[in-house]
C-alpha positions in Angstrom: 9.5 -13.0 -30.4 7.6 -12.4 -27.1 8.3 -14.9 -24.3 5.3 -16.3 -22.4 5.1 -15.2 -18.8 6.9 -17.3 -16.2 4.6 -19.9 -14.7 2.4 -18.3 -12.0 3.6 -14.8 -12.9 1.8 -12.5 -15.3 3.4 -9.3 -16.7 0.7 -7.2 -14.9 1.6 -9.1 -11.7 5.3 -8.4 -12.1 4.6 -4.6 -12.6 2.2 -4.4 -9.7 4.7 -6.3 -7.5 7.5 -3.9 -8.5 5.3 -0.9 -7.8 4.3 -2.3 -4.4 8.0 -2.9 -3.5 9.0 0.6 -4.6 6.2 2.1 -2.5 7.1 -0.1 0.5 10.8 0.8 0.3 10.0 4.5 0.0 8.4 4.5 3.5 10.9 2.6 4.4 9.5 -0.7 5.7 10.7 -4.3 5.6 8.4 -6.9 4.0 7.7 -8.2 7.5 6.7 -4.8 8.9 4.5 -4.0 5.9 2.8 -7.4 6.1 2.1 -6.8 9.8 0.7 -3.3 9.1 -1.6 -4.8 6.4 -2.6 -7.7 8.5 -1.3 -10.3 6.1 1.2 -13.2 6.3 4.8 -12.5 5.3 4.5 -15.1 2.6 1.5 -13.2 1.2 3.5 -10.0 1.0 6.4 -11.8 -0.7 4.0 -13.3 -3.2 2.5 -10.0 -4.0 5.9 -8.4 -4.6 7.1 -11.3 -6.7 4.0 -11.3 -8.8 3.4 -14.9 -7.9 -0.2 -14.4 -6.9 -3.0 -16.1 -8.9 -4.4 -14.4 -11.9 -8.2 -13.6 -11.6 -9.0 -13.4 -15.3 
């Protein structure tokens, strides 16, 4: 039986967040440094990596 996604986190979001984290760590950069480089808030960066962003379907 397939479990439904955790509230606020889709499977695609989890995969994209994982890929983002792996890419960031390969540089290497902290979440804070990457957020600054991208011009976003640290909370936004953390949300992206955790897959907690809102789905746009």
